[in-house]
N, C-alpha and C positions, 0 to 999 in steps of 0.2 A: 738700541741704545747708539748716539752718534757717537762715533769715533773721533777720540779725543786722544794727546800725549797726553802720558802720565804728568810731565810737568802743568799742563795745564789744570789736571785736576787736583792737583797737589798744591796749588796757589791757589786753585778757587775751595778747597776746604779751609783752607785758613781763615781765623775770624777776624781777621782785617786785612782785607784787598783792595787794588787798584784794577775797575774795570772798564772798559770803553768798549761801546758798539760803533758796528756801522752797516750801513747797506749799501751789497754793490750792484746794479742795476744793469742789464743786460745790455745797456747802450754804452755799456764801460765807464761811466758814471758812478763815486763812490760817496755815497754822504755820512760822512761821521759825525761823535757824537759832540768834536769840538769844533763843526761844523752848523751844524741844522738838525740834526737827529734829536729832539726831543727824550722821545720815549719810543722801547718796543716793550712791546707783550705777548707772548704765544702761549696758546692755552691747547692743551691736547685733552682729546679722549677715545676713548675704546676698547673692546669687553672681547674674552674669550669668544670665538665664533661666532665672529663680526668682524668691522672694520673701522681700522683708529683715522680718525681726521684732526690735523693740526689748523686751529685758525690765527692769525697774526692779525695787531693792531697797531701801527705805526703814526707817530705825533712826529711834526716839522716843522721847523718854522720857516712862514711865508707862504704864499699863496701862486707861487708856480708851478704848480708841477700839477700834472696830472698824467696819471701812472695806469691809468688804467688800461689792461690788456700788456704789462711789462710784465718781467719776470725779477728777480731779483734774489739772491742772497744775501742771510744776514750771521755776518762774520762777529764772531765774540772776543774780546782777549783782555787777558791782567798778565800785569807785572809781576816776574819771577825774579829780577836781580833790578833793587833800585841803583845801584851805584853806577853799572853800565846801561841802565834804561834798557833793559830788555823784557820784552813782552812775548807770551804766545797766545798763538791763536785758535779757534777752531771755528768752522762753519755750521751752524748750526740749523741746516735746511735750505730749501730752495722752495719759492713761494710766487706763488701768479696774484695778482693784483686783481681782485673785485672791484672795489670802491673808489674812490677820491674824490675827498669831501672838503674845497675849502672854506675856513674861516673864515669871513673877511673881516669882523670886529676883533678878531685876538689875531690876527695875520699868520693863522697855521692852518697846515692839510693833515686833516687824517686819512690813513690807507686803510683798508681792510683787504687781506689775500687770505687763501688756502693754501695749503700742499697740495701735490696733485691728487691724494684722493679726492681732498675737496672740489678740485676741479672736476673730476669724473663724479661728484656727484651732483653737477650741474651739467654736470654731459646726458643728453637723453640717450638711450640706445639706439642701433640704426639696425633696423633687422636687415642682413644679408652681408654687415661687416665682418661677422663672425662665420668659418664655414663649420657646417655639422655634419653626419655625426663628427665627433671626436672625444677627447677622454678627456679628463679633469685636468691631467699634464699640458693638454695639448693647448687646452682651452686657454689656460697661464699665459702659454706662450702666443698666442693667436691675440693677444689681448697687452703683451710685453711689444712685439713687433708695434702692431698700430698705435697704441704711445709710447714708442719708443723710450722705455723702460727696463732696467733690469732687473735678473731675478737672483736673490745671494743666498736661497734655500735651496738644502737639497731635497727638491720636490719628490725622489723617489723614496724617501726615507715618511713621506706624509702617506696617512691611512687615506682609501677610497680614492687613492692618486690615477691610478688606471682605470677607472669606474669609464665604461666608453655613455657617453649622451649623445641619444640616437636622435634627436630634433631639435630645433630651435625653439629650447624650452619659453623665452623673452619675447619671442614676437608680436603675440598677445597683451601682453602686459602693462596698462596705460601708464605713463609715466616712472618706465624703469629706465635706469640710470647706470653706465659702468662699473660704479660705485658698490651700485647693490647685487651687481654681479660677483665682485670680489668679496662681497660679503657674505654672499653664499656658499663661493668657493671657500670659504674661512671655518660656514661651519660646516661642509662636508668632510673635510679635512682637519677638526679640531683643534685651530689655529686663530690667532689675528691678525690680521692683514693690515702691516703699517710702513710707510711708505716713509724714505730717508732721504733727500732731493729726489733721484730718480732710482733711485735702489728702492725695491719693495721685499721686504721679509714676510713669511709665514712665520711666525712664533707659537711653538707650542707650550704645555703647562711646564715643559720638563726646565729647571735648571741650568744654564749652559757653564761650562768650564772656565769661560771667562765670567759670570755675575757670582763674584766673592767678594763683593764690595758689601760694608757695613757700615750703617750710618748712625752713629752714635751722638750721646746728647751735646757732644764738641761741633757737630753738622744739624743738632737741628732746633728751632724755636719753641715750635708747638707738635703734638701728637695729639690724636685723639683717637680713641680706643674703639675697635666694635671684636664681637666672640670670634673664635676662629672659624673659618668658612670652611666645610667637608669633616670628612674625607667625603669626595663622589664617590656614590655605591650605584646611582640609578639612572638614568638616561631613558627620555622620552621623547619622539619621534612626531610630532601632532598634527592633525588638520585641524585647525580654528576658522568660525568659530564654530564648528560642529563636533569638534571632540574626535573625532576619530584618531587612535592614538593606537601604538606600538609601544612597546619598554618592552628593557631589560633592563636588570640588577642582581647586588652580589647581597645577597640574602643574609649573610655573615657580618659582614660588615654592617649593615641594616641592624642586625641585632646589637653589633656591641659597641657602634659609635651612632646611632640614629639616623634618617632618612637626610641627606643630601642629594637631591634629585637636579637634572639640568635639563630642560623643556626644550627641542629646538620644533618651531613652529612655522609651516609652510614655506619649507625649504625646496623651491622646487627642484634640485640638483638631486636630492634623496627622494623626492615623491615616489617615484617610478616604482623604489626595487628598497622600501626602507627596510627589510627586513636584514635583505644579505646586506645591507650598509649602516646598520645600527652598531651591528658586533664591533666594526673595524673603531669607529668612533669613541665606543664607549672603552674599549681596551686601550686608548690615547689617553682617556681622563680619569679611568677610573683609580679611585685611591688621591687624587689631585686636591690635597689643600693647601690652603695658606691663611695668613693674618692679615684680614684688609687696615687699613688705616688711609689716615690724610694727616699730610706732614706738611709743617712750614721750615725751609730749610735755609739754614744760611748763605744759601746758594750755587749750585751747582751747573747745571744746565744741558747736561750730556743725557738725559736722560727721557727715553719714549714709552708710549704707552703698552705696557705687554713684559719690558723689563719686570726682573726678577731682584730686588734688593734683602739684606735682611737687614734690621734696625734691631739697637740691641735697646732694651727698654728694662729699667731697673735691676740690670745686671743680670737679664737672658735674653739669647739670641732669639727672636722670631722671623721666620722668613712673612715676606708678603707681596704684594704686587702695587706697585707705586701707584693707583689709584684706589682710594679706600680708606680704612681706618686699619689701625694695628690692636691686635687682641693681648690683653694682660691676663694673664688666669690667677683668679684668686684664690688662694686655700685658706682655710684658719688654721692650718696646724694640726685638728683633732685628730687623725687617721696616726696610731702609734705602731704600723705593722708595715716595717718595711720588707718588701718581696726578694729583696735581693740574697735576704737569710733563709731564703728555703734550698741556694745551692750549699748554703755550708753545715745543714744537717738535713742532710735526704739519710733513707730507708730504706736500703738495700734497689733502688730506683735511679735512674736520672731525673734533671729537673731542669727544664727550660721555660726559663723569664723573658717572658716578652712584652714589658710597658707593667702592664696590671694584673697581666695573665699568666700563671703557675701551671705548666706543662706538665704531668707527672708517668711517665712510663716506665716499665721493668726492666732492669736491665741487672744481666749475669750474674744469678744469684738462684737460687734453690731456695729461698725464703718465699714463703706465702704471705709476707708482707710488703707493700709497695707506701714511700708518702715521706716527709718530712718535717721537722719541728723547726721552729721560729724561735731563739732567745729573745730576742729583742734589740731596738734598735741600737747600735754597735754594740752589741754583742754582750751587755750587760747584763750579769744571770739575775741579779738579784732585784731586776726592776721590778718584774711583776709582782714580786712577793711586797716591794715597798710600795708599789702602788695601791695593790689591793687593799696594804694595812686600812687604808681611810680610806680607798674610791670604790664603787662597783663599777664594773666596766661591760661593755656592749662586744661582744664580735658577731661581723654580720659579712655576710661571701653571696657569692653564685657561686653551682659547681654542675658539672657535667659530666658523665663516661662519651669516653670516646672508643677504642675497639674494644672488643674482648667486654662490654659491658654487660650487662648491670651489675656495681659492685656495693660490696656494703663499706660506707665510706664513715670514717668513725673522725671527732673533731671536736675541740678542745684545750683547757689550758688542764698541763698535766699536773697529777697530782690535787687538783679540786672537782673539775665536773668535765666529764667527757660522756657526749651524746651519740647516736647513732641514725644512721639513714639510707636507703637503700639511691644508689644514684639514678641518674634519667636521662637520656640522650638528650635532652636538652639544656640551657641554662635555667635551672630553679635557684631562688636565694634563701638562706637558710639563717637563723638567728639563734646566739644563744648570750642569757645574761649571765654573770656571773658576778655573786654579792661579794663586798668588800670581810676581807676575814681578818682575822690577825697572825691567822699561820705563815710561818718563814720557809716556805718549802717550793713554791712556786714557780716554775723553773722556764717552762717554753710552752705555747701553742703547738698543736700538735694537728697533721691531719692523714690518716693513712686510711690503707683498708689492707684487712687481716683476711685470713682463710681466703686468700687471693690465688684460684686453684689456675691459671693462664698461666704458660711459660714462652708467650709471645711476648719478644720485647717490644712491641711496638704498640702494646696492650696498655691501659691505663685509665687516668681522671683528669680533668682539665679545673683549677679555680680561678676565680678572677674578682676583681672589685674587694679583698680581704680589706676588711676595716675592724680595727678595733679602738675604741673612743669611751672615751671614761665617760658614766650614766646608764641610763633604765632603758634608753631607745636606742632601737639604732637609726641614724639618720641618715641623710643621703650623703653615698660614697663621695669620700675627696682623695684624690691620691697620695702616698706619702712624699710629705717635702724634707724630712730629716732635720728638722727646726731644733736649735736649742733646746734642751733639757736642763729645766733650773732643778738643782736636788738641795736647795735651801727650804725649810715651809715655813714661810714668814710668818702664815698665820694662826694656826691653830694653837687655840687654848687663847684666845685674844677677846676680851680685852684684857692686858697686864695694868691693874691699877696698886701702884705701889705705894707704900706707905711712907717712901720718899720724895713724894711730893711729883710725883709724874703719872702720866696716863697713857700706854701705847696702844692703840687700838686701828683696827681695819675700816679705814671709811671707803668702801666701792671700788675695791681693791690696791689700794691704796694704803701703805704704812702711815700714822697717823701719830707723831711725840709730842705731847702738850705737857704743859707745864714749869716749873721749875727743884732741880734735884734739889736737898739737903743736905745730902752727905758728896764725897767725891767718888768719880769712876764708880759707878753704878752700874752693874750690868743688868740691861733691861730684859733681855731675853736671850736665853741656852738651848741648844739642840745637839744633844749628844749623840756617840755613837753612827758618828758618818758612815755611812756604804761607801766605801771609796775603793778603787784598785789599785794594788800596789804598784811601785814605782811611776805612778802617772802622774802629770801636770793638771792642776785646776785653779780654775779663774775665779776669786771672788770681786762681784762687782757691785758698787753704790750708784744708780742710774741717776741719782743726782749729785750728782760728787759728796767725797767725803768732808766731815766738820770735825771738830774738837767735840761740838754738841751733842753727835750720833756716827756711830762708823760701828765698821764691823772686823772683826775676827776670829782666826782660827788658832783652836787650841792641837800642837799635837802631845799627846802625854807619851812619856817616855818608858820605853818596857821597864827598864829599872826602879822605876818608881820615884824618880828625884823630878819630879816635878812636869811640868808644860813645855814646851817652844811654844811661842806665840810670834802669828806672821799677823800682816797688815796692821792698820794705824788710823789716828786719824787725817794722811795725809793721801792726799788720790783719789783717783773715781775706779781705778782696781787696783787687785797685787794677784800675785800666782804663788803657787806653791806644791812643793813634790812629796808625792806619798813615801813614805820607805821603810817598809816591815822590819828592818833590821833594826832599828833606832826605835820606831812609835807602836803603840799598839790600839789604842784609837784615838778617833778626832772628834774637836767639835767646833761649833760656830757658832759666836753671839753678840749679839748687840750691846753697842757699851757708850755711855757715856761719861763726858772729860770729866773735870774737876767741875767743882761748884762756882769760881772765877771766871768760868767762859757763860755763865747764864745771870747777865746781869740783872733782866727781867723774865717774866713767863714768855717760855717759847711756845708757838706752833711748826711745826716740821713736817714735812710731807719728802717719802723716799719709801724704793724698791731697791732687796737688794737679792743677789741671786747667785748660784755659786755653779758652776759648771764645767764639766770635764775638759782638758784641753785649756793650752796655754793661746789668751787671745789679748791682744791687742786694744786699743781706743779705737783704729782704724779700721777693725774687723771682730766688735761685738757683735753679739746675735743679741736680737731686739730681746725686749722683758718679754719674761713668760712667766706666767704663775709655776708652782712647787707641781715637779712630775707631769709637766704638759708641752706638748710642741708649742713651738712659735706659731703666733696666730698673726694675722695680719688680713687686716688690722684689729687692731683690739678695741670696743669700744667705749673701754672705761681706762684705760693707754694709751692716748694717743699716740702714731706716730707723725714725726714730722714729715712734710711732706717735700722731699728729696727732690723730688723732679719740678718744683716750679722754677721757674725760668724768667720772669719778671716781677719787679717789686709791686707789681700794683694789683688793684682787684677791680671791677666793675659792678654800678648799679645799674636795673636796666629801669626804664619809666615803665608805662603801663600798657605801652605796644609791646606783647613779650615775642609778635613776627617782626623778626631781621631777612628783609628779602634780601636774598643774594641771587647774582646775574647771574645765567646761565649762559652756555656757548649758544653762537646765535645758530640755528640750522638753517639750511639753503635755503628755506622757504618758509620758514613760519622767527619770528624775530619775538624776544619778548624781554625789554629794556627797566631796568629800573632806573626811577629818574629821582632825581637829586630830593626830593620830597618823600621819599620812603615808595610813592603811589610804582603802580606797577603799568607800561603800554606796552601790550600787544596784539598780533594779528598775521594773519596769513592762511595758509593752507594748515587744518588738520591732517600733520603725518600719518597717527596712527591709529590704528582703529577704537585703542580705547582714551585716544584726546592726545592731549601734550603738555609738559612739563612748563611750567613758566617759571620757576624759580628752580634753584638748586639746595640742598640739601646744608643749613645751619641749627646753631646747637641750640639748645634750648631747655629750660631745666622748669618740667609741672610735675612737681610731685605728684601719684599717684593717688586716685580718688578725687581729686583736685576740679573742682566745675569752673569752667569756660567755655568764651562765648566767641564763635569767631564771624567775622559781620564784614561785608563790603556796603558801598555808598549808594549802590544803583542795584536793582537785580539784572543779570544773563540770559540770556538764552542756550543755557548749557548746563552744567554743573558746573560749578566749584567745589573741587577738594581739597584737603590739608593732609598730604600723606608723612603720616607721623613713627618714628623710632624708639624703642624702647630698648632696655639693657640685651633684650634676647633679641633684640631684632627687628624687625617691620611689623608694628602693630594693625591689622586687618578689620577684626573684630570692634567695629565703633568708631572707625576713623568718621570722622568731623566734613559733612558735605554738605554746604550751601544748594540744594535743590534749584533744577531753573524756575525764574520766576521769584525767586527766595532772594534776601538779603542777610538771614544771619542764621545759622546753627549752637543749639547752645551742648555741651557733652561731659561727660566725666571718662575720664580713663584709668582701668581701675589698675595700670603701674606707672611706673615712671615716667615720663617722655623724656626723648635727653634730646633728637631733630626731628626737625618738622620739613615741609618745602609744597610748594603748591603747583596744583597740574589742574586741567580744566579737563570735563570728562562729558562724554559726546553720548556713551551707551543711554538709549531708551530718550536722546531727547530730539528726536528729529535729525540729529546731523549727520553728513557720512563721511569717511575717511575722504580727503584731500577737499574738502568744501572750503573754500575759502572765507577767511572770517575775517570781518573789517576791523582797522585798527582801533581798539579800545583802550580805554587808561582805567584800571581800580585802585580804590586805595582800601589796606584789608588791614584792619585790627583782629588782630588777640589778646582775648584781656581775661582776668578772673573774673568770676561770678555768673549772673546769667542777663544782665543786661548794657545793650548796644548803649556807649556811648560816643560823645562826640572823636573824631578821629585826632590821633597827632599820631605824628610819625613815630618810628621807634628810636626810641633815646638811650644811652648808654653815657655812663660818667666814669673812668677809669680816675684812681687815686693811689696816691704812694703808700702802701705799708714801714713804716716805720722803720732806719736801719736796727739791726739787730733784732727785729721781730720776727717768726715765721706766722704760717697758719700750719695747725694739725689736723689731719685726718683720724675720724675720732669711729666711724663707720665703712663700708664700702663705697659710702656717698652721701654723707654727714662731714662735711668742712667746721671750721669753726665761725662763726655767723658775723658777719658785719652789720650794722645799721645805721641810720643816717638817723643824726637828732639835729634840727636844726638847722640843716646843711653841712652836719659836721660829721666826718666820718669817726 
């Protein structure tokens, strides 16, 4: 992270700000935005176990500049006090000019440069400039002395830093650069190597005390999401292409979280003693996880590759690196089991709740029973009884015994069904379906072991991924989300065909009232004997707003038999009331119609109503959920407003679905997206598999859609379309235009959300570092299996009318926008 002042940060985070920039040359010349500086763009890229590079492009008025071999600093200034014309500045880095191109037609000069890492990438390694044998730390210090930079990392804390390198590993490697060596050091020390000016940092995967920054929607224009990465639980040190590998892993983590593997290939430092060096690296990165994300901010400027930040998405914090995507967990709210209630209902035992795992051990008792019971979310002791009156539920979980096992484990719903099994030493899944019953004495789900002979307090068993859900099938586990529980049963017994001129029905999960009442103040639906806590606040919600034509009321019947007090009415979206057993002995909720005069003609009204425990306001209401079920997000038949939409526009895409986005230039390979959408590339094939031609761009191809990728002429190697789905990269079925061919038709069985182009030299007769002559291609991706004449990627934005919003119908379906005769 670039060192900038708090005043600079505060000013840059404002939605409206004044900014200027300048470049300060090594000869003392300063070129400012008010002088001849047109534009400055800095692109940085890098990753853990490697070296990060920054590339700068500067555009100047005039053709009087030839700055090759010069260095310059980039200075950003932002206004912090308008009245006193006070500016705060920050040095965004030192750069070395590589190219200076004059455009005599436009009378401008374009300058391209690199930071010190980029300069080292173009500096071939010279055998004899580094003395061997030496430790990894001594190697860093020799490089620092040779290239006159400092190191601000406490090197003694890095893994493998004292490892002795016995000989010059790079003397016989062709085309090796000093950047390659720094990259190998980063791999051996489980870091990312980043320059800030002439200061080198080795950043590991652990968050630093000063990395407490939170990006919120106030600072963000766009966010692109991708699933969480990690936790890392396997490390492979490989020799490729022969796949001579050694590995280490955390099997418990793999079982609990799935496999997340890091593979380091052909690292010369590690190669001589891989079995010794693998453990310190694994210890450093084990359990590392983050939410990759790609964000467009309102403009910060002080971040470097490898910084860790927190981004606030939909009200929750998610940690992520400054390169990638931001993952957002979506749940349906189907799981009704709150694991934290295991601590409230312990049976002669200690319970430890860690995420979705509950560990039960014996504690301080002679009882031969250990376990716990779970009353319900919010401790509602009548919850399960009310739910099972009208619903079948299914319990699913995994169990294993710890020390002292095996045990006889009993589980189920108290007073309904209890099952028994013998635990195993490994995780095993169990399910139990409990049919709906009218009984009113189901209190708690219980998990316990009786006949427990051990007196050792550490002995016990563990459960994980406990899920209780409505229905007779155990579906994939989701964590408990604690959503709002709607206590009002809107739909039982519908439709109501009133003889008084109206019908109340259920239309796909929404209440529908039709007709015109023939009497005043008709109660159309009543639910009696609500199960409510005493001395507790409750909120009634009319999600489409109340009106005199349809509204909700609560009736609180007095204990002395003198009638009922009424809460609520035809005005306002919500109302609250508080139960009181000293005054009332029962409660009912009704849907009420107004006087006949409120209906000048037959009506059709849609609405949903809910009763929640707690006092809510319109600013913190739970979203609507059906009776006795948790919040579903999103709900196909009850769409949610897309609150994160930041621009009032939508986009229509032409027939060519592929949008080429230019990648950062590599030292000896270029790939440029031209103004007509074509791609010009050429240079050395830097990697054994090939080279990327573009970076990832968003696309929307629904699952099982037939598409065709084409180019206008054959190439002497393979052209591949890298594709990403909602669960990560899709390798199986990746579209490849083979050597000498011009098209490929493909069908991907899952949604494709992003793509990029790369060339592959595998089995094509080309070798790594072979030069490719400059080539221009026109790439088209279109629906169907027929190649049509090329058209560049085109998109049209149009405004969504003020006051309108788009709605989210499922995880991936939004309101559809259609063009008819050119009009949206």
